[in-house]
N, C-alpha and C positions, 0 to 999 in steps of 0.2 A: 437632556434626558438624561438622566440617571439607572441605573441598573442596579435594584435592593436583592441577598441573597437573603433568606432563610429557610429553616425547617420547622417537619409539622408533623405532629407523633402518627396520623393516618391520612390519605387519600379524601376519605368526607370532612374532614375538619380544614385540610388544605382550600377542596372548595368553593367550601361556606363563605370562609371568610377568604379568600380570593374574587370568591361573587362580588360578594357585597364592597372589594376594594374598586371594582369595576362598575358598581353601577352606579359607586356614590364619587363616580371619577375620580379618584387621586390615585388609580394608577391607568394606565390607557392598555396592558396587556399583561398578562401571567401564563409563564411556562410551567408548568408540572410534572414532577420528574418521579415515577416510584420505584420504589424497590432499593432505598438507599438506607444505608445501615452505616452505623459509628461504633466506636469505641474506645470507649475511654474511662478517667479516671472522677469522681463525684465524692464529694466528702473522705478521698481515703480508700475506697472501695470500685475493685473495679468493676465497672458494668458493659453491657452487649443492650444494644436496640435497634428496630427497625425504623426509619424516616423516611418520608418524604421531604422534596428538595423543592422550593419554590422561586422562584428568579420573575421577579415583578419591573418592570418597566412604569416609572415617574418621571416628576420634575422634581428640582433641587427646591421649586418652591412648596410642593407637597409633602416634601419627603416626611415630615414635624408629624403632621396631621396623620398620616400614611403607618408610620411608626408607634404613634399613640393608637391607633385604632387594631394593629397588631397584637 
């Protein structure tokens, strides 16, 4: 079992994508955590934005397909 970490722009998108991943048996379980916030520079400009975090539990054999789907 491996644990993947990714972010989504909002809970709706996270739920849609993660539900599909579970239904396709690409991941066994997903934990979605709201109220994330990122501060970073992108293309030389300061940026701040809300994010939703997701932890996905899958296998090494399904990693590539899971990554491609996301």
